[in-house]
C-alpha positions as CSV (number, residue, x, y, z in Angstrom):
1,X,2.1,-2.9,-19.3
2,X,4.3,-2.1,-22.3
3,X,7.2,0.3,-22.2
4,X,5.2,2.8,-24.3
5,X,2.3,2.6,-21.8
6,X,4.7,3.1,-19.0
7,X,6.3,6.1,-20.7
8,X,2.9,7.7,-21.3
9,X,1.9,7.1,-17.7
10,X,5.2,8.7,-16.5
11,X,4.7,11.7,-18.7
12,X,1.1,12.2,-17.4
13,X,2.4,11.9,-13.9
14,X,5.1,14.5,-14.5
15,X,2.4,16.9,-16.0
16,X,0.3,16.3,-12.9
17,X,3.2,17.2,-10.6
18,X,4.1,20.2,-12.7
19,X,0.5,21.4,-12.2
20,X,0.7,20.9,-8.5
21,X,3.9,22.9,-8.3
22,X,2.4,25.7,-10.3
23,X,-0.7,25.8,-8.1
24,X,1.3,25.8,-4.9
25,X,3.6,28.5,-6.1
26,X,0.7,30.6,-7.3
27,X,-0.9,30.6,-3.9
28,X,2.2,30.8,-1.8
29,X,2.5,33.9,0.3
30,X,5.4,36.0,1.5
31,X,6.1,36.5,5.2
32,X,9.4,37.8,6.7
33,X,11.2,37.5,3.4
34,X,10.3,33.8,2.7
35,X,7.5,32.2,0.7
36,X,5.2,30.0,2.7
37,X,2.6,27.4,1.7
38,X,-0.8,27.3,3.5
39,X,-1.0,27.9,7.2
40,X,1.4,25.2,8.5
41,X,4.6,27.3,8.3
42,X,6.0,25.1,5.5
43,X,8.2,27.1,3.1
44,X,7.7,26.8,-0.6
45,X,11.2,25.2,-1.1
46,X,10.4,22.5,1.5
47,X,7.0,21.8,-0.2
48,X,8.8,21.5,-3.6
49,X,11.4,19.1,-2.1
50,X,8.6,16.9,-0.7
51,X,6.7,17.0,-4.0
52,X,9.8,16.0,-5.9
53,X,10.5,13.1,-3.7
54,X,6.9,11.9,-4.0
55,X,7.0,12.2,-7.8
56,X,10.3,10.3,-8.0
57,X,8.9,7.5,-5.8
58,X,5.8,7.2,-8.0
59,X,7.8,7.1,-11.2
60,X,10.1,4.4,-9.7
61,X,7.0,2.4,-8.8
62,X,5.8,2.6,-12.4
63,X,9.2,1.6,-13.7
64,X,9.4,-1.3,-11.3
65,X,5.9,-2.5,-12.2
66,X,7.0,-2.7,-15.8
67,X,10.3,-4.5,-15.0
68,X,8.5,-7.1,-12.9
69,X,6.1,-8.1,-15.7
């Protein structure tokens, strides 16, 4: 994969995660002064931290894939 292809994949991946964050925030609900996601008791801020880590991991994998070729 060329560096241009990698850059394009990374940009698409970032757009995907931005959409996920928007959707999660749109449907988060307020309870006791905090925003929660779904019914598991996970706060919006924790959900965002987890998404950010997952996004960073996937970007690193794409970059490593390019370096190893």
